[in-house]
N, C-alpha and C positions, 0 to 999 in steps of 0.2 A: 647375945647375938640372936636374931630371929632364926627361924628354921630356913628362911630363904637367904642364901648368901648374896652379898652385894659386892661386886667386883669392880676394881679400877682397871680399865684397859688403857694402856699408854702406848701410843703409836709414834714411832720415829717416822717422820714424813719425807725423809730425804729421797726415797724412791716411792713416790705416791702410789703408783699402780700396784706395786708389790705390797705396800702397807695396806691398801684397800683389800687386797686378796687375803692377806693374813688376818685382818680384822674380820672379814666375812666368815672365815673358818672359826675364829675364836668366838664370835658372837653366836654362831649356830650352836656351838657346843655349850655355851653358857645358857642360852635359851632352852636347849634340850634338857638341861638339868633343872630348869625352872628358876634359875637365879636371875638377879637384876644386875645391871652394869651401867657405868658411865664411861664415856670415851674422852680421852685427852690426847692432844697432839703435842709433840716436841720436835725440834728440828732434826735431831739425829740420835743415834743409839747411845752416845755418851750421856745424853740428857735424861734418859729413862730412869736410872737410879735416883737422880736428883728429884725428879717429879714424884716418885714414890715417897721419898723422904719428906718432901713438902707436905704431902697428904698425911703422913704419919705425924709430923710435928704440928700440923694445923690443929690437931685434936687438943693440943696443949693450950691453944688460944681461942678456939671456937668449938666447944664440945657439943653444940647443938646440931652440927653437921652430922649427917648419917655416916657412921663409921664404915670403912671398907673392910670386908672380911678377907679379901684376897686381892692379888695384883697380877696382871698379865702384861708383860713387856713385849712389844712386837716391833721388829725392825729388820733391816737387811744391811749387812756389811759385805761389799764386794771388793775383792783384792784389787789393788791398783799397782802403780809402779813404785810406791814408797812404802816405808814401814808404818805409815799411819794406820793401815789395815790391822796390823798386829796390836797396836795400842788400843784401837777402838774395840776390837774383839775381846782382848784380855780385860780391859778396864770396865767395859759394860758388864761382862759376866761376873767379874770380881765384885763390882758394885752391887749387883743384884744378890749375889751370895752373901755378901757382908750384911746387907739389909735383912735378909731372911734370918740369918743367924743372930744378929744383934737385937732385932725387934721381934723375933719369933713370928715372922710373916709367912703367909702362904703365897709363894711367888711361882708363877709359871714363866719360864724364860723362852720366849718365842723370837729371839734374835738370831736370824740366820747368818752364818758366816760362810761365804761361798767364794768360788773363784770367778764366776761370771753370772750374767743375767739368766742364762739357760739353767744353770744349777739352782738359782734362786727361784725361778718359776716352777721347777720340778718339786721344790720343797714348799712353796707358798700356795700353789694351786689347790683349791678345795677339791678338785677331782683327782689330785695326786696324793702326795704325802701329807698335806694339810697340817703343817707345823703350827699354824695359828690355833687350830683346834686342839692339837696335842698340848700346847702350852696352857690353854684354858682348862683342859682336862687335868693336867698336872696341878694347877692351882686349886681346882675343885677337890681333887683327891687330898691335897695337903690341908684344905679346910676341914675335911672329914677327919683327918688324923688329929688336927687340933681339937676338934670336938671330942674325940675319943679321950684325949688327955685333959679335957676341960680347961683349955687355954683361952677361953673367951670371957670377956667381962660380962657381968650380969646386969 
């Protein structure tokens, strides 16, 4: 790995305005750290873990592609009238955690799970809690921990 981390930012675009704000916060944090990134869009939060797995597995078939050192998943799940909310929240979080553990990945989970749009904006806004930035920072911190333990290929 080079000294400059390369991050995959995966955005669930179901709530485009919120996704843009989360991405804005994440990208600001990544750039502040001097890292590079590539952005990818998926339809919803359930697709975020699959997108990461595609990137990881693609190295088995196309090793010339620049390897990602970390992954930031961004999206919003707003409670509705059905239990679909619970499934999306639980399975997207489980998927990210499973990938981090199975493949020793540095993952920042920026998937907001909220009751309404007001709560989502309070957490997504770059002038507020900026959870996109927090997720990117978590990813960067985990990359540093991996470096400490020499878990990167040479």
